[in-house]
N, C-alpha and C positions, 0 to 999 in steps of 0.2 A: 785963239789957241787954248786948248785945255790940256790937262794932265794925260788924257787918253789919246791925244794926237801922237803920232810917231815921227821921229827924225830918221832920215836915211843916212847910214854911215857906209863908207866905201868897202869895208871888209866884213863887218858884222851884221849888215842889213838894217832892218828897222829897230829902233830903240825908243823907249818911252821918252816923252818930252823932258828935257833937262830942267832942273831947278824950278819945278812947278809945284803948286799946291792945289788941292781940291778939298772943298768943304761942302758938305751936304750929301744928297743922294748921289750914288755913283752909277753912271751908265753901265749897263750890262751885268751888274752884280745882282740886283733884285733879290737880296736876301730877305727872308721872312723875319730874321732875328733883329735887324736894326736897319735904319734908313739913313743914318747920319754918319758920314765919313770925314776924317781929317787926315789926309795923306800927303806926304811930301816926297818928291824925287830930288836926287842930288846931281852932281856932274855926270854928263853922258847918259842921263836917264837911269843910272843905277840908284838903288836905295842905299846910299852911303853918305857920310858927312865929311868927305875930304876929296881933294882933287886926285884922281887915280894916276895922273902924270907925276904927282909929288906926294907919294903915300907917306903916312906917319911912320916914324922910326919904330922898330919892334923892340919891346922891352925884353930884358934878359930872361925873365921867367914867364914870358907870354907864349901861349900856344894859339896859333892862328888857324882858323878854319875858313876856307873860301866856299861859299855856297853858290852852286850853279844850277841852271835849269831854265824853265820858262816862267810864265806869269804866276803859276802856283808857287814855285820856289821863291819868286820875287816877293810874294806876299799878298797879291791881289785877293780880295775877299776879307782881309782884316780891316777893321774899322779905323785903325791908326797904325802908324809904323811900329809903335811900341807893342801892339798886339799881334804883329806879324811874326812868322816862324823864326826869322833870323834873330830878332831881338829877344823873343821868348826863349829860344834855345840858348843864346848867350847868357841870359840871366840864370837859367837852370844849371848850365855847366859851371858857372861861378858860385852858385849856392850849394850845389850837390857834389859834383865831381872834383872841384878844386880842393875840397876837404881831404881827399885821398891823395891828390897828386902835388899839392902845394904850388900849382901853376895858376896863372890867370888866363882866361879864355876870351878870345875875340872872334866873332863870326862876321865875316866881311861878305856882303851880299853883292855878287857879280852876276846874279841871274838876270835874264832879259826876257820880257814879255814877248811871247810868240816865237822864241828862239828854238832852233834845233841844237842838239848837243855839239854839232860841228861848229856852230856859231859861238857857243861857249868856249870851245877849244881855241878859236881864233882870238876871242876876247882875253882869254888867259895868256895867250902868247904876247898880246900887246900890253896888258896891265898886270897880269898875275905874278910874274916873276919878281917884280919889285916889291911885292907884298910879303915875300918870304914865308909862304904858308907851311904849316906842319901837316895839314890834311885838306883834302878836297871832298866835299859832299855834293853829290849829284842827285837832286830831287827831280826826276825826269821820267820820260817814257811816253807821255801823252802826245806831246807835239811831235816827237820822233816817229811815232806811228801814224799820226793823223795828217800832218802837213804833207808828206809825200803823196798820200792818197788824194788830198785836196788839190795840190799843185799839179799832180800828174807827172812828177819827175822828182829828182833828188834836190831840187832847188829850194831855197829858203822861202818862207811865207811871203807872198806878194811879189816874188821875183818875176814870175811869168807875166803878170799884169804890166810891170814896168818894161820888161823886155819887148812886149808886144807893141808898145808905143813907138819903138824905133825899128821894128822889123817890117819889111815890105810884105804885103799879101798879094799873090798873083791875081791879076785882074779877074780871071775866070772864077776864082774862089772868093772874091769880094762879095759882101752882101748887097742887096738891091739898093740900100740906102747910100752906099758908096757911089754907085752909078748915078743915082739921083743927084748927089752932090756934084759929080763931074759935069753933069748936064746943066744944072741950074745955078750952081755956085762954083764955077771952075776956078776962079782966082783963090777962093778960100780953100778949095780942095788941093790946089797945087802949092800954095805959099803959106799955109798955116797948118797947125796940128789938128784941124777939125776931123779929118778922116781917122787919124790915130785915136783921138778921143772917142769918136763914134765906134770904132772897132773895139775899144776897151769896154765901152758900155754894153755893146751887143754881144761881146764875147767872141766875135769872129777873129779878131787879131790874136787873142789869147790862144784860141784853138790852133790856129796856123803856126804860131810861134812855138807852141808845145811840140807839134809834129817835127818842126825843123830841129829843135833842140834834141829831141829823142833820136832822130836820125844821126845827128852829129855825135851823140854819145854811143851810137851803135846798139841801142836797144832794139829788140826785135820788131816791135810795133806798138801802136797805141794800146793794143789789147792787153799789154803787160800791166796796164793801170786800171783795169776794169774788174778786177777780182782780188785774189790774194797776192798776186805777184808783187804789187808795189810795196807790200809789207815785208816780204821775205827776200825779194830780189834787190830791192832798193833801200828801203828804210832800215832794215836790220843790219846789213853790212856797213852802212854809213854810220849808224849809231855805235856799233862795236868799234869801228875804226877810229871814231872820234874819241871814245873813252880810252882806247889803247894809246892814242897819240898823246892825250893828257898825261897818262901814267908815265909814258916814255920821256916826254919833254920835261917833266918835273922830277926826273931822277928816281923813279920808282916810289914816289910819294904815296903814303897810305891814302886809300880812297874808300868812300862809303857810297854804295848805290842804294838809293831809295826809289823803288818803282812806285810812282805816285798813284793814288787812287783816282780813277776816272769813271764817272757814271756814263757809260757808253749807251745806255738803254734808250735814251731819247732820240739822238740823231743817227748813231751808228751801232746798232745792236750787234751786227756781225763781228765787230771788233772785240767784243767781250771775250770770245773764245780765242781769237788771234792774239790778244794782248797777253794772255797766259803763256802761250808758246813764245811770244816775243821776249818776255822777261826771262823765261827759263833758258832760252838759247843764248841770250846775252850773258847771263850768269855763267853758263857752261863755258863760254868762250873766254871769259875774263878771269875765272877763278884763280889760276896760277900764272897769269901773265906778268912777267918780270919778277914777281915775288908773291908771297901769300898775304901781303898787307892789304887785303880787301875785306870789306864787310858788306853783306847784302841783306837788305830788308825789303820784302815784297809787301808794301803797304796796301796795294790793291787787293791782294789775296786776304790780307788781314781784315780789310774793310768788308769783304764778302763773308768771311768766316764769322764775323761778329755782327753781321746784318746792319752795318752802319749806314749804308746807302739809303735804307728805308727810314732811319732815324733822323738823318740830317740832309737837307738839300744843299748840294754844292752848286754855286752860281756857275752858269755855263758848263755844268758837269765837271768842273775842275777846281774852282776856287773855294778855299776853306773859310768859313766864318770864324770869329774870334775863338770860340771854345774848341774848335777842331784844330786851329793853329797850335793851341795849347796842348791838345791831345797828341799831335804829331811830335812836338818837342819832348813831351813826357816819354813817348814811345822810344824815341832816339836815345834818350839818356838811360832808360831802364833796360833796353834790349841790346845795346851796343857793348861788347866786351871791354873791360877796363883798359887793356893794353892800347886800344885805339887812341885814348886820350892822354897817354903817357908820352913823354919825350924820350925817344930812344935813339936819336941820331939819324932817323930816317926822314928824307925829304930835303927840301931846299933850305939852306941856312944862310 
């Protein structure tokens, strides 16, 4: 097992391996800037230093921020935990903002690699209320647009693969290898998971299970997921609903939306244009939901405006190297209005 293996949880899906450490080159990162990482995870795969079932008591003058999102929010790309966004932001808030507010700041990282914001919403329901946050910062957008496109439904990352292993495929739709197994290895075909595993590898089971799932959800057809529809008929409503649910369940707590920079040019160039609409419509739907305690930062547009994608390579198009983790933290501190960091009796106490 390594730090990049995932553990499956019953409600939140896959989460990074718990209480693991990785030293050396990091798989999938391939940064030009450095090759040595020293990264640790905590309980439940979160980058935290306490048990979320028994969170630390909140100090009287402490302002707590919960960070949510996927792998980029969690900090992947940073060479150490200390160089990741959540710790860099915490230090900057305590060195800069604290001078104006006389508060101490703690950023608690509940982001989950690969997660949709709906999974963040569930994680917050399970572990977030006990943390008594003053604000929630969602550094998100990439997974919320991309995963529904890849999964072909509104399911979380990897769900369809798992589901296909326990879903029957009609005989006439089974690939030829299934028929070969039935003929030459009948006992294995009937009494083991060989056919399910073969279907997973070949994709036949995944494809069939997706069709069954879509029919059960009353989507019109598989064609919904071959163009723009999965983004605006599935991904966008789910994203907005998750964010509204967080706002509602935390009593109108102040929230910051950071639409993360994503370099779509490599694998999904069509999404560059759609991502702009995606973030704009999200902002329009949330702006006055419950109250005006919202802050929106479109980091992706900022990246484009300042030509940052050409200046720095993002690992897998998403993950920030050390200096860009620092850049984002600076951006948050400099561009966020002061009221957001003040304690004004808003949120869960």
